[in-house]
N, C-alpha and C positions, 0 to 999 in steps of 0.2 A: 776670768769670765769675758774681758775685753777682747782677749786675744783669739778667744774662740769665735767671737761675733766678727771679729775682723776677718779672720779665716774663711768663714761661712759667706760674707759678703764678698770675698775676692773669688771664691769658688762659683759665686753666681753670676758674677761680672765675666769671668772667663766662659761660662757655659752659655751665657747670652750671645756673647761677642761671637762664639765659634757659630751658633745658628743662624745669627743675622749674617755674617759673612760667607754662610754658604753658597757656592756658585750655582745659581739657577738654571744655567744654560746646559747642565748636565742632566736635569730632572726630563720628566716626561711632561709634555704641554699639549693639551689638546689632543689631537688624534695622532700626536706623534711621540714617539719612544725619544729618550734621551740621545741616543745614537743618532736617529733621523735629524733632530734639532741641529746637533754637530755636524752632520753631512751637509743641510742646506746651508748652513754659515760658513762652512769652509770647503764648499764643493770647488774642485778645479775649474768645473764649467757647470753653466745652467742653461737649458734649451728650452725653448718653447716650440710646440708644433699643435697643428689641427688634427684632432682625431676623427677618424672616419669610421662608418659603421663596419662593424668587423674587421677593424684593425688589428694587426699583430700585437701581440703583448709588447714587445719591445718596438719603439718606433724605428722607422728606417732613416738612415743616416742623411739622405738627401731631404727629407720632410723637416730636419731640425734647424732651428734660427737661434743661434749664440745671444743671451740676452747681455746688454751692456751694463757696466757698473751701476747706474744710476736705477735701471729696472729690476736689476737683481736686488739691490740693497732693499728697495721699497718693497719689492715681493717678500723678501725674509722677514723684514719688519711685520707684514701684512700677516703672513702665515704663521709668526711665533708669537704673535699677539694673542693671548688667551681669550681677550675680550672679544675677539673676531669670530669665535666659534660658538655654536649652540651645542649643549650638551646631550645630543641626541646620538644614539649608536647605530651604526651601519653606513653603507653608502648607499647609493642610488642605483636601481636596476633599470630606470626609464630616461636615460639621458638622451638628449637629441642627437641626431648623427654628426653634427658638427661642433663637437665641444673642443676645449682648449686643453693641451697637456703640458706637463713641465717633466723635465727630465734633470735631476741633480745627480752630478757624475765626479767620481774621482778616480783614481788608479784601480780600485779594487771593489767599490761599492756604488750602488746606483738606487735612486728612489725616483719611482715615476708616479704623478699624481695626474688624474684626470678629473676635469671639472664639467660638471652637467651645464648646459647653456641655458636652460630654463631654470629658474628658482623657484621654490615654493616660498611665498610671502610670510609663512611663518617659521619655516625651519631653515631658510637659506638655501644654498646651493650645494647639492650633492659633491663630495669628492671621494672618488674611488683611489686607493694608495695601494701599490707595489712596492714592497722591498724585499729584496731576495725572495724566498719563498711565500712569504706573508703577504696576504692582500686582506685589506679592510678599509675603512672609511670614516667619514665624519661630513658635517654640514657645517660650512664657513657662512657667516652672515652675509647676505647679498649685497650691502652697500659697500664695505671695504673691498670685496672682490670684484664688484663691478666697477669701481672707481680704478682699480690698478688696470684690470681689462681694458678699460676705455683708454687709458693713458698708453699703455704698453703692448697690448696684444691685438691692435685692430685688424692686422693682415690676417691671423689665425682664426680670429672670432667669425670673419666674415666668409670663409671657405666652406 
């Protein structure tokens, strides 16, 4: 009987350990799928741009500004923090004409995010996301997004 109880205890410890040590970076988070989170964290380049009315789906190379290491790290930390997102589905159709956009890119994949410049005080700032052929969005809370934008995106936010 003692041997059976010991085996059950060991089995429970092993099962709990494997669940606790699961790598959360591969899971979906907020409006992002696991592959998108990996792209944001490991992109070869991250660019910021000013979105103009009726701008093309893919920003022009001349309009892109590459983010430095600090801006990039704070951005990824902000976007990948589930506490910074409201659980409301869909993006916004009513963005102001001078929104900020982000492009995460590596050799074969790209993720484009467009942020509405006017935030709703209850649901936050609308974010439209284009990843491959899939377009959808979410709502980031106003305070963390505005704090990042004020610190790192002043040029693009004023255009």
